[in-house]
C-alpha positions, 0 to 999 in steps of 0.5 A: 797050874798057876796060883789063884790071883791074890788082892793087895789092899793099899791104904796108907802105904802107897809103895811098891817096895819094901812093902810087906803085905805086897810081898805077901801077895807076890808070894802067893799069887806070883804076878796074879796080884790084883793091886786095889785101892778103896776109898771108904766111905765108913761113917766111922773113919774120919775123912781126910782134910782137903791138903791129904786129899790133894797129896792122895790124888797125886800119889795114887797116879804115881802108883797107878804109873809104877803098876802099869809099867809091869804090866798091871793095874791099879783097880779104884772103888768107892764105898764100904771096904768089906762090900768092895773087896768082896765084889772084887773077889767074885770079880776076879776069883781071888783067893786071898786078901793082904794088907798093912795094917793100921792102927787107929781104932774105927780102922782096927775094928772094921779090918777086924770084921772084915778078916773074920768074914773073909776068913769064914769064907775060907779066903786067906787074910794076912795083915802086916806092919808096913807104916812103923818101925815096931808096932804099938804093943811092941815095946813094953816098960819094965811093968809090963805097960806101955811107954808114955814118956818119949825119952826111955821109949827112944832109948828101948828102941835104939837098943832092941830094934832089929830093921828087917831085910827089905820086902821083895817088891814085884818084877812083873803084874797082870791086868785083872781086867774088871772095872775100876772108878775114874781118879778124875771122878774122885775130885780130890781137891779142897774146894770153896776155895782150891788153895792147893793151887800152888802145891805143885811148885812145892812138892812131888809126890810119889815113891820115887821122889820120896827116895830122892828126897831122902837121898838128897837129905842123907848127902849133906843136910843132915850133918846139921840137922841138929841145930838146923831142924829148928831154923824155919829160914834154913830151906833144907834143915828139914828132910821134908819127908813127912807127907811121903811118910803119912801116905806110905811112899817110904817106909820108916825101915827104909829110912832107918836103914839108909840112915844106918848105913850112912852112919856106919860107913862114916858118911854122915855125922851119927849124932845128927843121924841119930836125931833124925832117926829119934824124930822117926821113932817119935812118929812111932811113939805118937802111934803108941800113944793112939793105940792106947788111947783111942780119943787121943784126936778128941779127947785130954789124956789128961783128963785134968784138962777137962776142967780147963777155962777155954775161951770161945773167940771166933774172931780170934780163931778166925785171925789165927787159921789166916795169919793175922795175929799181928805176930809175924812168926806166928802170921808167917807159920799159919801163912806158910801152911796156907800156901803150902799145906805145910809148916816147919816144925818149930814154927809148928810148936810155936802157933800151936803154944800161941793159939792154946796159951795166949788165946786160951783156944781149945787145943782141938780147934787147931788140931782140926785146922791142921787136919784139914790144911796139912799134906802130912796130917797124920792120926797119931802125930798131930793129936799127940803133938797138939796135946804136948804143945798144950800140956794135956798131953803124954810127956806134954811140955808143962803147961806154964811152959808159953812160948813167946813168939817174940823171942823165939822168931829172934832166935830161931829166924835167925835172918828174917827170911822166913818172916819177911817171905811170908809176911812181905808187907813187913820185908823192909822192916829192920830185923830189930822190929821184925818180930814186934813191929808195934815197938817200931817208931812212926818213921821206922814204919813209914819208911817200911811202908807199913800201917799197923792196923791196915797193911799189917794188923796190930796185935789180937792180945798182948804178950803179957796179958795173954801169958798171965792169963793162961797161967791163971787159968792154969791156976784155975784148972788145979783149983777145979780138980783139987775141989772135985 
């Protein structure tokens, strides 16, 4: 007799290779694996932002194609996950459900409820680690707690992590012959306006494309990663794998294996290879923080920052969002984000520092904007990184470390190509003035075709004033804390 069907519930693990939950489903049911993706409508889950929905649409189309080549079909459903799974179990006679774990509190609570309900009905239910190298409870300090500082966490992972063998992938799948939603009807694009119209020229979502990117990166650019990762003017200075990781089109274990294999073979520079892996582990560390601090996306990790005298300036927030601050490196980053759904990591730190310190606008406003506009928006990395820059997070940059948007541009956009690409109205300005055009004389501005306040904005805040105001705000915070 053939085994009963088993449900593979895909979430942010949209791949067939090295997928532990899928491998377990195959082991249980052979080709009779029912591949399911549910667009959950549970109010407790944070809805995806517009850019992430765009990526999800393309990633699901890619996964659908992969599954159909094996003879199967991806079943799409919308609604409450427990209800939808119960319906599919009834429709197919499946006897098991498998999924990879998620680590946000709402997701964990939903999954725990579903697992309890299914087991009460004698449905086999198992969950796995398909998203991280090590799960948030795996690495503990000498005192048994979780790591709150990244460097010792990275050392602990390097010393203890044993990468498992790749999980088996299916060679054939069956079509369960049940109803499915139309992906077109989900309309997974931003609206009012649809700013994703240019994404197709830049991104190729899907598992195969993720592996092609990794191969391309490890075949050369990785050897300059330690330096080039900070330079937005270097086109292949980073791997660009973050959205593929965010949707699970490639696993961090696959990245680890491929990178370690190249290092051990002497094919890539070990120092740069380990620096690259350390950034993958930073993602794990962010999940440690989220798991142990479920409100990381909304509440200050350091509660002292509840006393920070934040400003609420809607006009300045809009100028920041639209890349009209008058600081070219900031504006270039924000325009890159709007047009591509992505921003270079060094520039993310610069624009986040500018918002939270020069403008004194709460980091939550920035986190919300990034959540909506980043194709790689991630519940852990997004929150942890914003809090790190704002000074309110774990192992955070000190609040008094205020990035100078002028010198940051001069140092890291060495050629000026980055600013000139995203702020083309400044393209004819000599590099000497490229990051502070207000310092150029009227003749130089005229020759460059620039009229400050018209073709390019004047700074919305003076750098020196913004820096001193931020330091004063931090002093106010300390005084309020001490008085409490």
